C-alpha positions as CSV (number, residue, x, y, z in Angstrom):
1,M,132.3,72.5,141.1
2,R,135.0,74.7,142.5
3,E,134.9,77.1,145.4
4,Y,138.4,78.2,144.5
5,N,139.4,81.0,142.1
6,L,143.0,79.7,142.5
7,F,144.0,76.0,142.9
8,T,147.5,74.6,143.6
9,S,148.9,71.2,143.1
10,E,152.4,69.8,143.5
11,S,154.6,67.0,142.1
12,V,157.9,65.6,143.1
13,S,160.7,63.9,141.0
14,E,161.7,60.2,141.0
15,G,164.7,61.2,143.2
16,H,162.6,62.6,146.0
17,P,163.1,60.3,149.0
18,D,159.4,59.3,149.3
19,K,159.3,58.5,145.6
20,M,162.5,56.5,145.9
21,A,160.7,54.4,148.6
22,D,157.7,53.9,146.3
23,Q,159.8,52.8,143.4
24,I,161.7,50.3,145.5
25,S,158.5,48.8,146.9
26,D,157.1,48.5,143.4
27,A,160.3,47.1,142.0
28,I,160.0,44.3,144.6
29,L,156.4,43.7,143.6
30,D,157.2,43.6,139.9
31,A,160.0,41.1,140.5
32,I,157.7,38.8,142.4
33,L,154.9,39.0,139.8
34,R,157.4,38.0,137.1
35,Q,157.6,34.6,138.8
36,D,154.3,34.3,140.8
37,L,151.1,35.9,139.5
38,H,149.2,34.8,142.6
39,A,151.6,36.3,145.2
40,R,150.3,38.5,148.0
41,V,152.6,41.5,148.4
42,A,152.6,44.4,150.9
43,C,156.1,45.9,150.8
44,E,157.0,49.1,152.7
45,T,160.3,50.9,152.3
46,L,162.2,53.4,154.4
47,V,165.2,55.3,153.0
48,K,167.6,57.4,155.0
49,T,171.3,58.3,154.7
50,G,173.2,55.1,153.8
51,A,170.3,52.7,154.4
52,V,167.2,51.1,152.8
53,I,164.9,49.2,155.2
54,L,162.2,46.9,153.9
55,A,159.2,45.7,156.0
56,G,155.9,44.2,155.2
57,E,154.1,40.9,154.4
58,I,154.7,38.7,151.4
59,T,153.4,35.3,150.5
60,T,154.9,33.9,147.3
61,T,156.6,31.0,145.6
62,A,159.0,33.4,143.9
63,N,162.7,33.4,144.7
64,I,164.0,36.9,144.2
65,D,167.3,38.7,145.1
66,V,165.8,41.5,147.2
67,E,169.1,43.2,147.9
68,R,170.1,43.3,144.2
69,I,166.7,44.7,143.3
70,V,167.0,47.5,145.8
71,R,170.5,48.4,144.7
72,D,169.6,48.4,141.0
73,T,166.5,50.6,141.7
74,V,168.5,53.1,143.7
75,N,171.2,53.3,141.0
76,G,168.6,53.6,138.3
77,I,167.1,56.6,140.0
78,G,170.4,58.3,139.9
79,Y,171.9,57.8,143.3
80,H,175.0,55.9,142.3
81,H,177.9,57.7,143.9
82,S,178.9,58.9,147.4
83,D,179.3,62.4,146.0
84,L,175.5,62.5,145.7
85,G,175.1,61.5,149.3
86,F,173.7,58.1,148.5
87,D,175.2,55.2,146.6
88,G,173.1,52.2,145.6
89,E,176.1,49.9,145.6
90,T,177.3,50.6,149.1
91,C,174.1,51.5,151.1
92,A,172.9,49.0,153.8
93,V,169.9,47.0,152.8
94,I,167.9,45.7,155.8
95,N,165.2,43.1,154.9
96,M,162.4,42.7,157.5
97,L,159.8,41.2,155.1
98,G,157.5,38.5,156.6
99,K,154.5,36.5,155.5
100,Q,150.9,37.6,155.2
101,S,148.7,36.7,158.1
102,P,146.6,33.5,157.4
103,E,143.6,35.3,158.9
104,I,143.7,37.8,156.0
105,A,144.3,35.1,153.4
106,Q,141.2,33.2,154.6
107,G,139.1,36.3,153.8
108,V,140.6,36.9,150.4
109,D,141.3,33.6,148.8
110,R,138.3,31.6,147.3
111,A,137.9,28.4,145.4
112,D,136.0,30.5,142.8
113,P,138.4,33.3,141.8
114,E,135.4,35.6,140.9
115,E,134.4,35.5,144.6
116,Q,137.8,36.7,145.8
117,G,137.2,39.0,148.7
118,A,138.6,42.4,149.2
119,G,142.0,42.4,151.0
120,D,140.8,45.0,153.5
121,Q,137.9,47.4,154.1
122,G,138.3,50.9,152.7
123,L,137.0,53.6,150.5
124,M,138.5,54.8,147.2
125,F,137.9,57.7,144.8
126,G,138.4,58.1,141.1
127,Y,138.2,61.4,139.2
128,A,138.2,62.8,135.7
129,S,137.8,66.3,134.2
130,N,137.7,67.5,130.7
131,E,140.0,70.5,131.4
132,T,143.0,68.7,129.9
133,E,143.5,66.2,127.0
134,V,144.3,63.4,129.4
135,L,141.1,64.2,131.5
136,M,143.1,65.2,134.5
137,P,143.0,68.4,136.6
138,A,145.4,70.9,135.0
139,P,147.5,71.9,138.1
140,I,148.7,68.3,138.9
141,E,149.1,67.5,135.2
142,Y,151.4,70.4,134.5
143,A,153.3,69.8,137.8
144,H,154.0,66.2,136.7
145,R,155.1,67.2,133.3
146,L,157.6,69.7,134.8
147,M,159.1,66.9,136.8
148,E,159.2,64.5,133.8
149,R,161.1,67.2,131.9
150,Q,163.6,67.7,134.7
151,S,164.3,63.9,134.7
152,E,164.6,63.8,130.9
153,L,167.2,66.6,130.8
154,R,169.1,65.1,133.7
155,R,169.2,61.6,132.2
156,A,170.2,62.9,128.8
157,G,173.0,65.0,130.2
158,E,171.6,68.2,128.6
159,L,171.8,69.9,132.0
160,P,174.6,67.9,133.5
161,W,174.5,69.7,136.9
162,L,171.0,68.5,137.7
163,R,170.6,65.9,140.5
164,P,167.7,63.5,141.1
165,D,165.7,65.3,143.8
166,A,163.2,68.0,142.7
167,K,159.7,69.4,143.4
168,A,157.3,71.5,141.3
169,Q,154.1,73.3,142.2
170,I,151.6,75.0,140.0
171,T,148.9,77.6,141.0
172,L,146.2,77.9,138.3
173,K,143.5,80.6,138.1
174,Y,140.1,79.4,137.1
175,D,137.1,81.1,135.5
176,G,134.4,78.8,136.7
177,S,135.6,75.4,135.7
178,K,138.0,76.5,133.0
179,P,141.7,77.1,133.7
180,V,142.6,80.5,132.3
181,A,146.0,81.5,133.6
182,I,149.0,80.2,135.6
183,D,149.4,82.4,138.6
184,A,152.5,80.9,140.1
185,V,155.2,78.3,139.3
186,V,157.5,76.9,142.0
187,L,160.3,74.6,140.9
188,S,163.1,73.5,143.2
189,T,165.8,71.1,141.9
190,Q,168.8,69.5,143.5
191,H,172.0,70.5,141.7
192,D,175.8,70.2,141.6
193,P,177.6,72.8,143.8
194,S,179.4,74.2,140.7
195,I,176.4,75.8,139.0
196,S,175.5,79.5,139.9
197,Q,172.0,80.4,140.9
198,A,171.7,82.8,138.0
199,D,172.7,80.1,135.5
200,L,170.4,77.6,137.1
201,Q,167.4,79.8,137.2
202,E,167.9,80.8,133.5
203,A,168.3,77.1,132.4
204,I,165.2,76.0,134.4
205,M,163.1,78.7,133.0
206,E,164.2,78.2,129.3
207,S,164.7,74.4,129.2
208,I,161.9,73.2,131.6
209,I,159.2,75.7,132.4
210,K,158.8,77.3,129.0
211,Q,159.1,74.0,127.2
212,V,156.3,72.4,129.3
213,L,153.7,75.0,130.3
214,P,151.2,76.2,127.7
215,A,152.3,79.7,126.6
216,E,148.7,80.9,126.5
217,L,148.4,80.3,130.3
218,L,151.6,82.2,131.1
219,H,151.3,86.0,131.4
220,A,153.1,89.1,132.6
221,G,151.8,88.6,136.2
222,T,152.9,84.9,136.5
223,R,155.2,84.6,139.5
224,Y,158.2,82.2,139.2
225,H,160.0,80.8,142.2
226,I,163.0,78.8,141.0
227,N,165.1,77.3,143.9
228,P,163.8,80.1,146.1
229,T,165.9,79.1,149.1
230,G,169.1,79.3,147.1
231,K,171.4,76.3,147.1
232,F,169.9,72.8,146.9
233,V,172.9,70.5,146.8
234,I,172.0,68.3,149.7
235,G,168.9,66.3,148.7
236,G,167.5,62.8,148.5
237,P,167.6,60.5,151.5
238,V,170.5,62.6,153.0
239,G,168.2,65.7,153.2
240,D,165.0,63.9,154.3
241,A,163.9,60.4,155.2
242,G,161.7,58.7,152.6
243,L,158.7,56.4,153.2
244,T,156.4,54.4,150.9
245,G,153.0,55.9,150.6
246,R,153.7,59.4,151.8
247,K,152.8,61.1,148.5
248,I,149.3,60.0,148.0
249,I,148.0,63.3,146.7
250,V,150.9,63.6,144.2
251,D,150.0,60.1,143.1
252,T,146.4,60.9,142.4
253,Y,144.7,64.2,141.6
254,G,146.8,66.9,143.4
255,G,144.0,67.6,145.9
256,M,141.4,68.3,143.3
257,A,139.4,65.2,144.2
258,R,138.9,63.4,147.5
259,H,141.2,60.6,148.6
260,G,140.3,57.5,150.6
261,G,143.6,57.5,152.4
262,G,145.2,54.2,151.1
263,A,148.5,54.3,149.3
264,F,149.4,52.4,146.2
265,S,153.0,51.3,145.9
266,G,154.2,47.9,147.1
267,K,150.7,46.4,147.0
268,D,149.5,43.6,144.7
269,P,146.1,43.9,143.0
270,S,144.3,42.0,145.8
271,K,144.7,45.2,147.8
272,V,141.7,47.4,146.8
273,D,143.5,50.5,148.1
274,R,145.4,50.2,144.8
275,S,143.3,48.2,142.3
276,A,139.9,49.8,143.1
277,A,141.4,53.3,142.9
278,Y,142.7,52.4,139.5
279,A,139.2,51.0,138.6
280,V,137.3,54.1,139.6
281,R,139.7,56.3,137.7
282,Y,138.9,54.1,134.7
283,V,135.2,54.5,135.4
284,A,135.3,58.3,135.8
285,K,137.5,58.8,132.8
286,N,135.2,56.8,130.5
287,I,132.2,58.7,131.8
288,V,133.8,62.0,131.0
289,A,135.2,60.7,127.6
290,A,131.6,59.6,126.7
291,G,130.3,63.2,127.3
292,I,128.0,62.0,130.1
293,A,129.6,64.6,132.4
294,D,132.3,67.2,132.2
295,R,133.6,66.2,135.6
296,C,133.0,63.0,137.6
297,E,134.1,61.7,140.9
298,V,133.4,58.1,141.8
299,Q,133.5,56.6,145.3
300,V,133.6,52.9,146.0
301,S,133.9,51.0,149.3
302,Y,134.6,47.5,150.4
303,A,134.4,45.1,153.4
304,I,137.4,42.8,154.0
305,G,136.7,39.3,152.6
306,V,133.6,40.5,150.6
307,A,133.7,40.6,146.8
308,E,130.9,43.0,146.0
309,P,131.5,46.7,146.8
310,T,129.5,47.9,149.9
311,S,128.7,51.2,148.0
312,I,129.2,52.9,144.6
313,S,128.6,56.7,144.6
314,I,129.2,59.5,142.2
315,N,129.4,63.3,142.1
316,T,129.2,65.1,138.7
317,F,129.2,68.6,140.2
318,G,126.1,69.6,138.2
319,T,127.8,68.8,134.8
320,N,125.9,65.5,134.2
321,K,123.9,65.1,131.0
322,I,121.8,62.3,132.4
323,S,120.7,61.6,136.0
324,N,123.2,60.4,138.5
325,D,121.0,57.4,139.2
326,E,121.3,56.5,135.5
327,I,125.0,56.9,135.6
328,I,125.2,54.5,138.6
329,R,123.2,52.0,136.5
330,L,125.7,52.3,133.7
331,I,128.6,51.7,136.1
332,R,127.0,48.6,137.5
333,T,126.2,47.3,134.1
334,H,129.5,47.9,132.3
335,F,132.2,47.7,135.1
336,D,132.9,44.7,137.3
337,L,134.2,46.3,140.5
338,R,134.7,43.1,142.5
339,P,138.5,42.6,143.2
340,Y,138.9,39.7,140.8
341,G,136.8,41.5,138.2
342,I,139.0,44.6,138.5
343,T,142.2,42.6,138.1
344,R,140.8,40.9,135.0
345,M,139.3,44.0,133.5
346,L,142.5,46.1,133.8
347,N,145.0,43.2,133.4
348,L,146.6,44.1,136.7
349,L,148.7,40.9,137.1
350,Q,151.5,42.3,135.1
351,P,155.0,43.5,136.3
352,M,154.5,47.1,135.4
353,Y,154.1,48.9,138.7
354,Q,157.5,50.5,139.1
355,Q,156.5,52.7,136.1
356,T,153.6,54.1,138.1
357,A,155.7,55.0,141.1
358,S,156.9,58.4,139.8
359,F,155.2,61.2,137.9
360,G,151.7,60.2,139.0
361,H,149.5,57.1,138.5
362,F,146.9,58.8,136.4
363,G,146.9,60.7,133.1
364,R,149.8,58.7,131.7
365,Q,150.9,56.2,129.1
366,G,153.6,53.6,129.6
367,S,154.3,50.2,128.3
368,E,151.6,48.2,126.5
369,T,150.5,46.5,129.8
370,A,150.8,49.6,132.0
371,F,148.2,52.3,132.8
372,T,145.3,50.2,131.4
373,W,143.0,52.2,133.6
374,E,143.7,55.2,131.3
375,K,142.0,53.6,128.3
376,I,138.7,55.1,127.2
377,D,137.6,51.9,125.4
378,K,134.2,51.9,127.2
379,A,133.3,55.5,126.2
380,E,131.3,54.7,123.1
381,I,129.5,51.8,124.8
382,L,128.5,54.1,127.7
383,K,127.4,56.9,125.3
384,A,125.2,54.5,123.4
385,D,123.6,53.0,126.5
386,A,123.0,56.5,127.8
387,G,121.2,57.4,124.6
388,L,123.5,60.4,123.9
């Protein structure tokens, strides 16, 4: 499968400005879905020093307090005081949300819900690999877990000098398709000005890196770069502008699989950029969980206003136990990849999207209604139908 001896993936924290924007967009979506399951939502967010700007198209009967949702989300991330450079209570909130074009609506809405058309044309990819327990590529999986650990320690006050903005990057060495060693770890975290670099580096190594990364993959030659530029006090939207949808590789497979280009956050399930990407992750994960292939990438494509996918394709990188044509038959038999079918199959009309907007959309568990695309409930059915 891989032409690379080394492969690198990165993750960012919930306090990274782009992830702030994603979480705000999804908080708006969740609030609307709590009142109106049939809403059409496309909410984009820009964050920069002292301001949050919302733009997009929404059609809904819901009545929500957009400004309060924005402020609560920013505060919840951890930007709740001017000393941090951004304060959810005092920042400006500019609302430029409008209504969805009726020309789009006429292509999507149908009298028969099962014939609901795709909200746009596009192509989406799903991927799974048996190199980790959650059937995700190891580099992105470990990078996400480093960022989750940073957040846990910050929120618990165990490392009280931590601030919300952070990034992690993992370089893994492969022997064929098997990860055998971590070659490099990069972790940069925003911090209070009072902490020394020596103390910070020791704490990050002992409390984050060594607690998360498998000891058997670390070795004498592993290189560690902890806050390699030195001080990282200025961060979040003060350091960089943040935009919804600018971390699509972090959100998915860390570059290990292809990406169709569409972002996720702020979009209701009628947008196949999001829902179909979730669906083909579900397909790929169940194929791998069934032992039909060790690695599987699924591509699906759509035409605006048309329910049936225009194509379904797979790549198993030579790891398939049955023919690819037979795998395509299994997909068409056991998975409904029409927009309405996806929404029903994965129970996507639930206010659970803000959970997905940090630490990756795949390889995770959340509330009972979240991350339904991570279930492997079809694995035994697929295995039986494949005759394995």
